[in-house]
Gaussian input, Z-matrix of N, CA and C with variables (Angstrom, degrees):
# hf/3-21g

backbone

0 1
 N
 C     1     B1
 C     2     B2     1     A1
 N     3     B3     2     A2     1     D1
 C     4     B4     3     A3     2     D2
 C     5     B5     4     A4     3     D3
 N     6     B6     5     A5     4     D4
 C     7     B7     6     A6     5     D5
 C     8     B8     7     A7     6     D6
 N     9     B9     8     A8     7     D7
 C    10    B10     9     A9     8     D8
 C    11    B11    10    A10     9     D9
 N    12    B12    11    A11    10    D10
 C    13    B13    12    A12    11    D11
 C    14    B14    13    A13    12    D12
 N    15    B15    14    A14    13    D13
 C    16    B16    15    A15    14    D14
 C    17    B17    16    A16    15    D15
 N    18    B18    17    A17    16    D16
 C    19    B19    18    A18    17    D17
 C    20    B20    19    A19    18    D18
 N    21    B21    20    A20    19    D19
 C    22    B22    21    A21    20    D20
 C    23    B23    22    A22    21    D21
 N    24    B24    23    A23    22    D22
 C    25    B25    24    A24    23    D23
 C    26    B26    25    A25    24    D24
 N    27    B27    26    A26    25    D25
 C    28    B28    27    A27    26    D26
 C    29    B29    28    A28    27    D27
 N    30    B30    29    A29    28    D28
 C    31    B31    30    A30    29    D29
 C    32    B32    31    A31    30    D30
 N    33    B33    32    A32    31    D31
 C    34    B34    33    A33    32    D32
 C    35    B35    34    A34    33    D33
 N    36    B36    35    A35    34    D34
 C    37    B37    36    A36    35    D35
 C    38    B38    37    A37    36    D36
 N    39    B39    38    A38    37    D37
 C    40    B40    39    A39    38    D38
 C    41    B41    40    A40    39    D39
 N    42    B42    41    A41    40    D40
 C    43    B43    42    A42    41    D41
 C    44    B44    43    A43    42    D42
 N    45    B45    44    A44    43    D43
 C    46    B46    45    A45    44    D44
 C    47    B47    46    A46    45    D45
 N    48    B48    47    A47    46    D46
 C    49    B49    48    A48    47    D47
 C    50    B50    49    A49    48    D48
 N    51    B51    50    A50    49    D49
 C    52    B52    51    A51    50    D50
 C    53    B53    52    A52    51    D51
 N    54    B54    53    A53    52    D52
 C    55    B55    54    A54    53    D53
 C    56    B56    55    A55    54    D54
 N    57    B57    56    A56    55    D55
 C    58    B58    57    A57    56    D56
 C    59    B59    58    A58    57    D57
 N    60    B60    59    A59    58    D58
 C    61    B61    60    A60    59    D59
 C    62    B62    61    A61    60    D60
 N    63    B63    62    A62    61    D61
 C    64    B64    63    A63    62    D62
 C    65    B65    64    A64    63    D63
 N    66    B66    65    A65    64    D64
 C    67    B67    66    A66    65    D65
 C    68    B68    67    A67    66    D66
 N    69    B69    68    A68    67    D67
 C    70    B70    69    A69    68    D68
 C    71    B71    70    A70    69    D69
 N    72    B72    71    A71    70    D70
 C    73    B73    72    A72    71    D71
 C    74    B74    73    A73    72    D72
 N    75    B75    74    A74    73    D73
 C    76    B76    75    A75    74    D74
 C    77    B77    76    A76    75    D75
 N    78    B78    77    A77    76    D76
 C    79    B79    78    A78    77    D77
 C    80    B80    79    A79    78    D78
 N    81    B81    80    A80    79    D79
 C    82    B82    81    A81    80    D80
 C    83    B83    82    A82    81    D81
 N    84    B84    83    A83    82    D82
 C    85    B85    84    A84    83    D83
 C    86    B86    85    A85    84    D84
 N    87    B87    86    A86    85    D85
 C    88    B88    87    A87    86    D86
 C    89    B89    88    A88    87    D87
 N    90    B90    89    A89    88    D88
 C    91    B91    90    A90    89    D89
 C    92    B92    91    A91    90    D90
 N    93    B93    92    A92    91    D91
 C    94    B94    93    A93    92    D92
 C    95    B95    94    A94    93    D93
 N    96    B96    95    A95    94    D94
 C    97    B97    96    A96    95    D95
 C    98    B98    97    A97    96    D96
 N    99    B99    98    A98    97    D97
 C   100   B100    99    A99    98    D98
 C   101   B101   100   A100    99    D99
 N   102   B102   101   A101   100   D100
 C   103   B103   102   A102   101   D101
 C   104   B104   103   A103   102   D102
 N   105   B105   104   A104   103   D103
 C   106   B106   105   A105   104   D104
 C   107   B107   106   A106   105   D105
 N   108   B108   107   A107   106   D106
 C   109   B109   108   A108   107   D107
 C   110   B110   109   A109   108   D108
 N   111   B111   110   A110   109   D109
 C   112   B112   111   A111   110   D110
 C   113   B113   112   A112   111   D111
 N   114   B114   113   A113   112   D112
 C   115   B115   114   A114   113   D113
 C   116   B116   115   A115   114   D114
 N   117   B117   116   A116   115   D115
 C   118   B118   117   A117   116   D116
 C   119   B119   118   A118   117   D117
 N   120   B120   119   A119   118   D118
 C   121   B121   120   A120   119   D119
 C   122   B122   121   A121   120   D120
 N   123   B123   122   A122   121   D121
 C   124   B124   123   A123   122   D122
 C   125   B125   124   A124   123   D123
 N   126   B126   125   A125   124   D124
 C   127   B127   126   A126   125   D125
 C   128   B128   127   A127   126   D126
 N   129   B129   128   A128   127   D127
 C   130   B130   129   A129   128   D128
 C   131   B131   130   A130   129   D129
 N   132   B132   131   A131   130   D130
 C   133   B133   132   A132   131   D131
 C   134   B134   133   A133   132   D132
 N   135   B135   134   A134   133   D133
 C   136   B136   135   A135   134   D134
 C   137   B137   136   A136   135   D135
 N   138   B138   137   A137   136   D136
 C   139   B139   138   A138   137   D137
 C   140   B140   139   A139   138   D138
 N   141   B141   140   A140   139   D139
 C   142   B142   141   A141   140   D140
 C   143   B143   142   A142   141   D141
 N   144   B144   143   A143   142   D142
 C   145   B145   144   A144   143   D143
 C   146   B146   145   A145   144   D144
 N   147   B147   146   A146   145   D145
 C   148   B148   147   A147   146   D146
 C   149   B149   148   A148   147   D147
 N   150   B150   149   A149   148   D148
 C   151   B151   150   A150   149   D149
 C   152   B152   151   A151   150   D150
 N   153   B153   152   A152   151   D151
 C   154   B154   153   A153   152   D152
 C   155   B155   154   A154   153   D153
 N   156   B156   155   A155   154   D154
 C   157   B157   156   A156   155   D155
 C   158   B158   157   A157   156   D156
 N   159   B159   158   A158   157   D157
 C   160   B160   159   A159   158   D158
 C   161   B161   160   A160   159   D159
 N   162   B162   161   A161   160   D160
 C   163   B163   162   A162   161   D161
 C   164   B164   163   A163   162   D162
 N   165   B165   164   A164   163   D163
 C   166   B166   165   A165   164   D164
 C   167   B167   166   A166   165   D165
 N   168   B168   167   A167   166   D166
 C   169   B169   168   A168   167   D167
 C   170   B170   169   A169   168   D168
 N   171   B171   170   A170   169   D169
 C   172   B172   171   A171   170   D170
 C   173   B173   172   A172   171   D171
 N   174   B174   173   A173   172   D172
 C   175   B175   174   A174   173   D173
 C   176   B176   175   A175   174   D174
 N   177   B177   176   A176   175   D175
 C   178   B178   177   A177   176   D176
 C   179   B179   178   A178   177   D177
 N   180   B180   179   A179   178   D178
 C   181   B181   180   A180   179   D179
 C   182   B182   181   A181   180   D180
 N   183   B183   182   A182   181   D181
 C   184   B184   183   A183   182   D182
 C   185   B185   184   A184   183   D183
 N   186   B186   185   A185   184   D184
 C   187   B187   186   A186   185   D185
 C   188   B188   187   A187   186   D186
 N   189   B189   188   A188   187   D187
 C   190   B190   189   A189   188   D188
 C   191   B191   190   A190   189   D189
 N   192   B192   191   A191   190   D190
 C   193   B193   192   A192   191   D191
 C   194   B194   193   A193   192   D192
 N   195   B195   194   A194   193   D193
 C   196   B196   195   A195   194   D194
 C   197   B197   196   A196   195   D195
 N   198   B198   197   A197   196   D196
 C   199   B199   198   A198   197   D197
 C   200   B200   199   A199   198   D198
 N   201   B201   200   A200   199   D199
 C   202   B202   201   A201   200   D200
 C   203   B203   202   A202   201   D201
 N   204   B204   203   A203   202   D202
 C   205   B205   204   A204   203   D203
 C   206   B206   205   A205   204   D204
 N   207   B207   206   A206   205   D205
 C   208   B208   207   A207   206   D206
 C   209   B209   208   A208   207   D207
 N   210   B210   209   A209   208   D208
 C   211   B211   210   A210   209   D209
 C   212   B212   211   A211   210   D210
 N   213   B213   212   A212   211   D211
 C   214   B214   213   A213   212   D212
 C   215   B215   214   A214   213   D213
 N   216   B216   215   A215   214   D214
 C   217   B217   216   A216   215   D215
 C   218   B218   217   A217   216   D216
 N   219   B219   218   A218   217   D217
 C   220   B220   219   A219   218   D218
 C   221   B221   220   A220   219   D219
 N   222   B222   221   A221   220   D220
 C   223   B223   222   A222   221   D221
 C   224   B224   223   A223   222   D222
 N   225   B225   224   A224   223   D223
 C   226   B226   225   A225   224   D224
 C   227   B227   226   A226   225   D225
 N   228   B228   227   A227   226   D226
 C   229   B229   228   A228   227   D227
 C   230   B230   229   A229   228   D228
 N   231   B231   230   A230   229   D229
 C   232   B232   231   A231   230   D230
 C   233   B233   232   A232   231   D231
 N   234   B234   233   A233   232   D232
 C   235   B235   234   A234   233   D233
 C   236   B236   235   A235   234   D234
 N   237   B237   236   A236   235   D235
 C   238   B238   237   A237   236   D236
 C   239   B239   238   A238   237   D237
 N   240   B240   239   A239   238   D238
 C   241   B241   240   A240   239   D239
 C   242   B242   241   A241   240   D240

   B1=1.5119
   B2=1.5345
   B3=1.3300
   B4=1.4374
   B5=1.4913
   B6=1.3222
   B7=1.5131
   B8=1.5182
   B9=1.2427
   B10=1.4183
   B11=1.5575
   B12=1.3058
   B13=1.4116
   B14=1.5839
   B15=1.3632
   B16=1.4089
   B17=1.4991
   B18=1.2949
   B19=1.4669
   B20=1.5382
   B21=1.3333
   B22=1.4695
   B23=1.5431
   B24=1.2361
   B25=1.4824
   B26=1.5226
   B27=1.2831
   B28=1.4425
   B29=1.4464
   B30=1.3801
   B31=1.4338
   B32=1.5083
   B33=1.3814
   B34=1.4954
   B35=1.5446
   B36=1.3557
   B37=1.4244
   B38=1.5882
   B39=1.3263
   B40=1.4681
   B41=1.5326
   B42=1.3290
   B43=1.4335
   B44=1.4817
   B45=1.2898
   B46=1.4584
   B47=1.5233
   B48=1.3282
   B49=1.5125
   B50=1.5531
   B51=1.2923
   B52=1.4438
   B53=1.5866
   B54=1.2717
   B55=1.5310
   B56=1.5751
   B57=1.2549
   B58=1.4533
   B59=1.4825
   B60=1.3371
   B61=1.4088
   B62=1.4995
   B63=1.3376
   B64=1.3845
   B65=1.4971
   B66=1.3380
   B67=1.5155
   B68=1.4730
   B69=1.3430
   B70=1.4362
   B71=1.5673
   B72=1.3154
   B73=1.3947
   B74=1.4865
   B75=1.3167
   B76=1.4215
   B77=1.4874
   B78=1.3763
   B79=1.4406
   B80=1.5328
   B81=1.3287
   B82=1.4302
   B83=1.5146
   B84=1.3698
   B85=1.4575
   B86=1.5070
   B87=1.2308
   B88=1.4800
   B89=1.5262
   B90=1.2986
   B91=1.4791
   B92=1.5854
   B93=1.3302
   B94=1.4455
   B95=1.5123
   B96=1.3290
   B97=1.4594
   B98=1.5218
   B99=1.4440
   B100=1.4476
   B101=1.5743
   B102=1.3219
   B103=1.4689
   B104=1.4647
   B105=1.2695
   B106=1.4993
   B107=1.5387
   B108=1.2833
   B109=1.4210
   B110=1.5349
   B111=1.3412
   B112=1.3694
   B113=1.5745
   B114=1.2582
   B115=1.5274
   B116=1.4754
   B117=1.4049
   B118=1.5579
   B119=1.5005
   B120=1.2943
   B121=1.4558
   B122=1.3883
   B123=1.3430
   B124=1.4401
   B125=1.6339
   B126=1.2570
   B127=1.4471
   B128=1.5046
   B129=1.3896
   B130=1.4470
   B131=1.5515
   B132=1.3253
   B133=1.4604
   B134=1.4824
   B135=1.3045
   B136=1.5048
   B137=1.5417
   B138=1.3042
   B139=1.3758
   B140=1.4924
   B141=1.3979
   B142=1.4482
   B143=1.5200
   B144=1.2845
   B145=1.4937
   B146=1.4169
   B147=1.4237
   B148=1.4700
   B149=1.5158
   B150=1.3353
   B151=1.4603
   B152=1.5171
   B153=1.3182
   B154=1.5027
   B155=1.4964
   B156=1.2945
   B157=1.4576
   B158=1.4838
   B159=1.2850
   B160=1.4613
   B161=1.4623
   B162=1.3003
   B163=1.4618
   B164=1.5385
   B165=1.2856
   B166=1.4921
   B167=1.5522
   B168=1.2968
   B169=1.4234
   B170=1.5386
   B171=1.3425
   B172=1.4391
   B173=1.5869
   B174=1.3136
   B175=1.4956
   B176=1.6213
   B177=1.2026
   B178=1.4517
   B179=1.5956
   B180=1.3271
   B181=1.4145
   B182=1.5270
   B183=1.3162
   B184=1.4817
   B185=1.5126
   B186=1.3003
   B187=1.4422
   B188=1.4887
   B189=1.3047
   B190=1.3913
   B191=1.5329
   B192=1.3123
   B193=1.4605
   B194=1.4796
   B195=1.3008
   B196=1.5080
   B197=1.5458
   B198=1.3126
   B199=1.5280
   B200=1.5331
   B201=1.3579
   B202=1.4656
   B203=1.6303
   B204=1.2363
   B205=1.4577
   B206=1.5308
   B207=1.3142
   B208=1.4434
   B209=1.5205
   B210=1.3660
   B211=1.5163
   B212=1.5292
   B213=1.2912
   B214=1.4490
   B215=1.6027
   B216=1.3509
   B217=1.4420
   B218=1.5582
   B219=1.3177
   B220=1.5091
   B221=1.5581
   B222=1.2003
   B223=1.5251
   B224=1.4801
   B225=1.3624
   B226=1.4165
   B227=1.5158
   B228=1.2954
   B229=1.4669
   B230=1.4853
   B231=1.2719
   B232=1.5145
   B233=1.5183
   B234=1.4158
   B235=1.4211
   B236=1.5369
   B237=1.4176
   B238=1.3665
   B239=1.5270
   B240=1.3422
   B241=1.5151
   B242=1.4489
   A1=102.63
   A2=116.04
   A3=122.65
   A4=112.90
   A5=116.46
   A6=121.00
   A7=110.60
   A8=114.60
   A9=121.78
   A10=111.73
   A11=114.48
   A12=120.02
   A13=110.14
   A14=119.51
   A15=123.32
   A16=103.74
   A17=116.34
   A18=121.38
   A19=108.97
   A20=112.87
   A21=117.41
   A22=110.57
   A23=115.49
   A24=121.27
   A25=108.88
   A26=119.90
   A27=128.98
   A28=111.22
   A29=119.63
   A30=122.88
   A31=111.27
   A32=115.31
   A33=117.05
   A34=108.53
   A35=120.72
   A36=120.58
   A37=105.08
   A38=118.15
   A39=120.35
   A40=111.40
   A41=119.92
   A42=122.31
   A43=110.44
   A44=119.17
   A45=119.88
   A46=111.28
   A47=116.61
   A48=118.38
   A49=108.49
   A50=117.94
   A51=121.17
   A52=111.87
   A53=113.88
   A54=117.80
   A55=108.94
   A56=114.69
   A57=116.76
   A58=117.22
   A59=119.27
   A60=123.09
   A61=113.70
   A62=123.19
   A63=125.42
   A64=109.36
   A65=114.27
   A66=117.38
   A67=109.43
   A68=111.63
   A69=122.48
   A70=109.48
   A71=115.57
   A72=121.98
   A73=113.44
   A74=115.78
   A75=122.73
   A76=109.24
   A77=117.33
   A78=125.53
   A79=106.02
   A80=112.97
   A81=115.22
   A82=108.82
   A83=117.56
   A84=122.55
   A85=110.65
   A86=120.91
   A87=121.84
   A88=110.50
   A89=111.79
   A90=120.91
   A91=104.28
   A92=119.71
   A93=123.56
   A94=106.43
   A95=113.90
   A96=117.89
   A97=106.21
   A98=115.79
   A99=119.87
   A100=109.50
   A101=110.64
   A102=119.33
   A103=110.85
   A104=118.03
   A105=119.38
   A106=102.85
   A107=118.52
   A108=125.89
   A109=107.18
   A110=116.63
   A111=122.50
   A112=111.72
   A113=118.26
   A114=124.52
   A115=114.21
   A116=114.85
   A117=116.16
   A118=113.50
   A119=121.94
   A120=122.36
   A121=114.32
   A122=120.39
   A123=123.64
   A124=108.09
   A125=114.35
   A126=122.78
   A127=108.48
   A128=116.64
   A129=118.73
   A130=110.27
   A131=115.55
   A132=127.44
   A133=109.11
   A134=119.57
   A135=122.96
   A136=107.94
   A137=116.90
   A138=127.51
   A139=113.14
   A140=119.83
   A141=121.92
   A142=111.03
   A143=118.33
   A144=120.65
   A145=110.75
   A146=118.21
   A147=123.82
   A148=105.21
   A149=115.07
   A150=121.57
   A151=109.38
   A152=115.46
   A153=119.66
   A154=105.91
   A155=116.11
   A156=121.39
   A157=114.49
   A158=122.83
   A159=120.89
   A160=110.53
   A161=116.45
   A162=122.27
   A163=110.67
   A164=116.70
   A165=118.42
   A166=110.38
   A167=120.45
   A168=122.94
   A169=113.55
   A170=116.53
   A171=124.36
   A172=110.88
   A173=110.24
   A174=115.44
   A175=107.61
   A176=122.76
   A177=123.18
   A178=109.98
   A179=116.03
   A180=118.50
   A181=111.19
   A182=119.21
   A183=125.03
   A184=109.13
   A185=119.87
   A186=125.48
   A187=108.60
   A188=119.96
   A189=126.08
   A190=113.73
   A191=115.05
   A192=125.30
   A193=114.58
   A194=112.92
   A195=117.81
   A196=113.97
   A197=112.90
   A198=117.76
   A199=106.92
   A200=118.26
   A201=119.97
   A202=106.10
   A203=119.32
   A204=122.23
   A205=107.97
   A206=117.00
   A207=119.89
   A208=111.57
   A209=117.21
   A210=118.16
   A211=110.94
   A212=119.42
   A213=121.07
   A214=114.51
   A215=113.24
   A216=116.88
   A217=113.86
   A218=112.43
   A219=117.99
   A220=111.50
   A221=116.54
   A222=120.21
   A223=114.08
   A224=121.89
   A225=121.84
   A226=114.53
   A227=118.42
   A228=120.32
   A229=109.97
   A230=119.73
   A231=119.62
   A232=116.94
   A233=116.19
   A234=118.06
   A235=110.56
   A236=117.65
   A237=120.42
   A238=108.36
   A239=115.11
   A240=115.17
   A241=115.47
   D1=132.41
   D2=-179.40
   D3=-69.88
   D4=142.13
   D5=179.82
   D6=-101.17
   D7=149.59
   D8=174.66
   D9=-74.34
   D10=131.74
   D11=-179.60
   D12=-78.09
   D13=155.87
   D14=173.50
   D15=-101.98
   D16=111.77
   D17=-173.58
   D18=-111.29
   D19=162.23
   D20=176.44
   D21=-101.80
   D22=167.92
   D23=-178.93
   D24=-60.79
   D25=-39.74
   D26=177.73
   D27=-59.78
   D28=-45.51
   D29=177.19
   D30=-64.43
   D31=-46.41
   D32=-175.41
   D33=-68.22
   D34=-30.01
   D35=-174.21
   D36=-72.30
   D37=-39.08
   D38=178.69
   D39=-69.93
   D40=-31.95
   D41=176.45
   D42=-68.26
   D43=-40.93
   D44=-178.81
   D45=-75.91
   D46=-29.44
   D47=177.99
   D48=-65.63
   D49=-29.63
   D50=176.51
   D51=-64.77
   D52=-20.87
   D53=-179.10
   D54=-106.04
   D55=16.63
   D56=171.33
   D57=97.64
   D58=0.72
   D59=175.86
   D60=-76.63
   D61=150.17
   D62=171.08
   D63=-131.78
   D64=160.99
   D65=-179.21
   D66=-80.66
   D67=121.02
   D68=-175.98
   D69=-87.14
   D70=-50.94
   D71=178.61
   D72=-162.98
   D73=169.46
   D74=173.62
   D75=-139.53
   D76=126.67
   D77=-179.98
   D78=-128.01
   D79=114.25
   D80=-178.46
   D81=67.31
   D82=-130.52
   D83=-176.57
   D84=-100.63
   D85=22.78
   D86=-179.03
   D87=-124.73
   D88=133.99
   D89=-175.16
   D90=-106.27
   D91=129.04
   D92=178.10
   D93=-103.34
   D94=124.65
   D95=179.14
   D96=-116.86
   D97=144.81
   D98=-176.54
   D99=-143.25
   D100=153.61
   D101=167.19
   D102=-145.34
   D103=157.93
   D104=-177.71
   D105=-104.78
   D106=129.88
   D107=-176.19
   D108=-77.82
   D109=164.63
   D110=176.52
   D111=-60.89
   D112=-28.33
   D113=171.24
   D114=-68.69
   D115=-12.90
   D116=-172.61
   D117=90.47
   D118=7.87
   D119=178.09
   D120=-92.33
   D121=151.51
   D122=179.88
   D123=-84.41
   D124=131.79
   D125=176.18
   D126=-115.89
   D127=112.47
   D128=-170.16
   D129=-123.37
   D130=135.71
   D131=178.81
   D132=-119.92
   D133=140.80
   D134=173.19
   D135=-116.94
   D136=135.24
   D137=-178.91
   D138=-132.19
   D139=122.05
   D140=176.63
   D141=-61.27
   D142=139.65
   D143=179.77
   D144=-92.52
   D145=78.92
   D146=-178.02
   D147=-125.81
   D148=161.82
   D149=-175.91
   D150=-72.24
   D151=-37.22
   D152=177.90
   D153=-143.19
   D154=126.55
   D155=179.01
   D156=-91.10
   D157=145.78
   D158=178.14
   D159=-66.01
   D160=159.92
   D161=-176.76
   D162=-62.56
   D163=-38.76
   D164=-179.55
   D165=-69.12
   D166=-34.94
   D167=173.59
   D168=-65.77
   D169=-37.41
   D170=175.16
   D171=-62.70
   D172=-44.23
   D173=-178.14
   D174=-72.29
   D175=-36.44
   D176=174.71
   D177=-61.75
   D178=-47.71
   D179=177.29
   D180=-59.92
   D181=-43.95
   D182=176.25
   D183=-54.23
   D184=-47.99
   D185=-177.36
   D186=-65.66
   D187=-42.69
   D188=175.06
   D189=-57.16
   D190=-49.05
   D191=-179.88
   D192=-64.43
   D193=-28.07
   D194=-178.20
   D195=-69.88
   D196=-13.94
   D197=175.48
   D198=-67.90
   D199=-27.21
   D200=-167.71
   D201=-115.16
   D202=-30.76
   D203=-174.33
   D204=-124.29
   D205=137.14
   D206=-179.06
   D207=-59.48
   D208=139.32
   D209=-174.47
   D210=-65.92
   D211=-29.19
   D212=176.90
   D213=-61.99
   D214=-31.36
   D215=174.14
   D216=-74.00
   D217=-36.05
   D218=-176.48
   D219=-81.16
   D220=-29.10
   D221=-172.36
   D222=-51.56
   D223=-45.40
   D224=179.76
   D225=-60.21
   D226=-26.28
   D227=178.58
   D228=-83.43
   D229=-28.43
   D230=-175.08
   D231=-99.60
   D232=-25.22
   D233=-177.26
   D234=-116.70
   D235=156.24
   D236=173.23
   D237=-82.82
   D238=168.38
   D239=177.11
   D240=-77.41

């Protein structure tokens, strides 16, 4: 069974930038990422700016991102083989 990786905010930001997200703002220790969908709607993700995120936080971000990106495309970045 694949295990969830412990990622950093820098790694997550670069992953989401590959899917068209850009850094909108940062307030305190949270980075807000956004992209505009083909339908013209704002798609926003929030990532804590930490060196290493807890597995529960990574899983929550994965679930949040699956609203906008197919889970099959995200899975290689978040889970081990």
